N, C-alpha and C positions, 0 to 999 in steps of 0.2 A: 502423510500424515493424519493422527489420530485424533479427534477431538473429545473428550468425556465431557460427561456429564458437568452443568454448571454445580459449584461445592453449594451444600445447603447452609441456610443460616441459621445463627446461634440460638438456641429458646431459651426462654427463664425457666428454669426449675423451680424454685422458691421463691417466696419475700417472706422474712419474719422481721418483725412482727405484721401480721395482715390486719391492719385497723383501718377503718373506714374515715377515723375521725381522731386528732388529739385535739388538745385545749393549744392556746398560742403558748409560746416561749417554754413548751414540754420538750427536754431532752429526751431521745430516744436512739437507740442503735438498731441498726437494720443491718441484716444480713441478706443479701442475695448472692442466689447460685444461678449459673448459666452452665450450658451445654452444647457443646459444638461436637456434632459426628464427624467433622472432618479434623478433630484434634485441636487441642488447649493451644497449639504455637499458631495457629490460624486467628486468633484473639489478639487485636491490637489495640482495639480500645473498645469500653463498655460506657454505656450509661445509664443511670437511674434517673428516673423522671419524678420530682416529688410537685405538686401542684395541688391547689383548691380547685374542686370542681365547681366551683360558681363562676369566680372570675378570672381564672386562668392564670392566677398568679400561682409563682413557684419557682423552682430552679431546677438544673439539671446538675447531676453529679458525675463526671467521667475520670471512668481510671485509663489510665496511659500504660500499656506494660511496659514499653521501650523504654519509657521513662521511670517506670514503677510509681508513680505519683497518684496522687487524686486532686482533682480539680471542683469547685462550686461555678456552676456557670448561670447567670440570673435571666430569667425566663419573662417572656410576658412584660 
């Protein structure tokens, strides 16, 4: 039996726009690009966390590859 190296974790390549603050009730489109050296088929779920840095309030955006859907999950 040969045991290989553990797979590498995916990394975030970019997030645009890269903003440090936005006004409340502002609509904005984000684009997140991730990279996985193990191949795209190993992505089964990806999270993007949007939060205020002061009170920790925010939400998680989760992409589920198997169901091809995005979900917004509350945090804090």
